N, C-alpha and C positions, 0 to 999 in steps of 0.2 A: 620134852621128856627124853631122857637119855636112852641110847640104843646100844645093843651088843654089836661090836665090830670085830673084824679079824685082823690079826697081825701075822704076816707071813714070815717064815724063817729068813728069807732073803732080805727082809727089811734091814736086819742088823749089819749086813755086809754091803749094802748099797753105797756106791761112791757118792751118790747124791745126798743120802742121809748123813754120811760121814763128814760132809762139809759143815754140818751144823753142830753146835754145842750140845752136850748131853741134856741140859735142861730144855733146850728148844726142841729136841727130839721128843722129850716127855710131853711138852705142850702139844706137839703135833699129834701124837697118839691120843692124848686125852681129848683133843678137839674133835676127833672122829666120833666120839660118843654123842656129841651134841650137834653134829651136822645133820641135815636132812638126808633123805635117801639118794640125793644126787650129789652129796659131798659139798653142800653149800651151808654157810654160816654167816649170820649178820656180822659186819665188820665193827664190832664193839669190844675194845680191850677190857672195859669194865665187866661186861657180861662174861667174856672168856676167862677173866681172872676168877670170878665167882664160881664158874663151872669147874675149872680144872685145878685151881689152887685156892680153894675157899678158906683154908686155915693158915695160909702162908702170908708173910709180910711183904711180898713182892708188890711194888707199886705199878701204876699204869705204864710208866716209862719202861720198866723192865719187861712187861708183857709186850709192849710195842716193839722193843728191840728184838725180842724173840720172833715176832711176826715178820719183821723186816728181814731177819736172818732166813726164815723159811721162804719168803718171797725171793730173796737173792738166790737161793738154791733151786728156785722154780718148783717148789713143793706146794706153794699157795699162789693163787692168782686173784688180785683185787679187781673189782668192777662195780659199776653202779647201774641201777635201773630206776628210772623215775625219781631220782634224787636220793634213793636209799642205797647204802653201800654194803657189799658182801665180800666174803672170801670164798674161793672155790679150791677144793683140794684137787690138784692135778693128778691124773691117772687113777681117779676114784673107781671108775667102772672096771679097770683092769684088776684091781686088788680087793674090791668089796662086791660080793654077790648077794643081792638083796631079793628076798622073796616077797611078793606083793608090796612093792615099794609105794610110798606116798611122799609127797613133796610139800614143803612149806614156803620155799623162796623161789623167785624167778631166776631163770637161767641168764647168763650173759647174752648180750645182743647177738653175738656171733652164733649162738646156739639156739636162737629163737625159732629157727625153722623146725626144730623138733616138736614145738608146740602146735605146728600146723600139719603134722603127719596124720595119716588116716586113723591111727590109734593114738590120740594124744595122751600124754602122761597125766596121771590123776593128781591134782593139787588139792590138798586139804589143809585146814588149820591144825596146829599142833594139838589142840584139845577140842577137835571138832565133835559136835554132838552126834549120837547114833542116828541112822536113817529113820525116817518116820514110818510107822506101820503101813503095810501094803494091803491090809485086809478091808480097806474102804472106810475104816473108822478112824476118827481123830484120836490121838493119844490123850489120855486124861492127865498125864504128867505135865511138868513145866515145859513150855514151848519156847525155844530160843527166838530172839528177834532177828530175823535175817536181814532186816532193813537197816542195821546199824553196823556196817563192816568195820568202821574205825573203832567203835566201842569194843567190838569183838577182838580186834587186833590188840587193843590195850589190855583186855582181860587175858588173852593168851600170853601176853608179855609178862603180866603179873604172875600167872601160873608158872611160867618158865623160870622167872627170876627168883621167886619165893618158894618154889617147890610145892605149889598148891594145885588144887583141882576144882576151882570155882566154876560153876556151870554157867553157860550163856543164857540165863533166865532173865525175865523182864526186870526184876529188882536190881540185878547187877548191871545190866547193859544200860538201863535208863539212867542210873546214877552216873555212870561213866560218860554217857552221851551228853548229859547236862554240863559236865565239866568241859567236854570238847567244844561246847558252844562258847566257852570263855577262854580256852587255852588250846594250844596246838597238841597234836599227838606226841611230838617230841617232848613237850613239857610234861605231859602225863607220864611218859616213860622215864623222864628225868626224876620225877617225884618218886616213882617206884624204885629206881636205882638207889636214890639217896636213902630211902627208908629201909630197903633191904640191907644195905651196907650198915646202917645204924642199929637195926633191930634184930636181924636174923639170928645172931648168936646170944641174944638175951631171951631166955625161955619165957619171961613174962611179956616182953614187948613183941616177940615174934607172933603172938596171937593176934596182934593188931594189923598184921599184913593181910588185910582183907578189903574188899571194895567199899563197904560202908564206912570204914575208918579213913582210908586214903582219899576217897572221892566225895566225902561229905562236903558241902559247899564251904563252910567256914574253915574246916580243918585243911582242905585242899589249898585254899588261898594262903593259909599260914605256911604250909609245907612248900608251896611254890615260892613264896617270899623268902624263905630260908635259902633258896638256891642262889639268890642274888643275881649277879650278872650272868651266871652260867645258864640261866633259864631262857635266854633270848632265842627266838625262832631260828636264827642263823647258825646256832651251835649244833654240831653234828656228833658230839661224843656219845650220845645215847642211842644212836640209830642201830 
């Protein structure tokens, strides 16, 4: 979910910013809306393109060139945690003041000591469900399946990429979990990326960006097959 961020007046006269092209500066500002509250964003040019330039004809190479430019200016820092890749906006805490922050992504290893502090930071999913009632009674609504973290991650990814708000209920998570027994989480994300790119701007087809369509056994196998060689487990484009 996008967030409101602050752009300070001194941004425009910063020598560090001036090193970058105007379109790279625009990407940098746009990226802030989709970073978590620690200034972290998954290192996916496909995702970043859909977030910041959804109606433009820029290709992945153009987005990557902008990211490289921002890294050269030391405005972004790339890192990996457990095989997943992220970008960190440098100087985030100096320029963004967040009330009641929440976090979706792990910090770089050099900053991991913050997670062991006496008051650890609160890490939540992008579309985390509300807390359960504290009155001693079980909720009568749909209860999320907390034992399926990978399925929840895929559902969160679908919500982010497609701009949806599907809930982590049994029907959705069980369907995704069944596909995760046959395919990797990267392949599930790849199918989501492919269908979002193909359907999102078609009013009729956009309605099919939902768990029951994407993760039905037969349809998912077909969508995965359409990815061809790009769906291999060693590919990292969709992380």
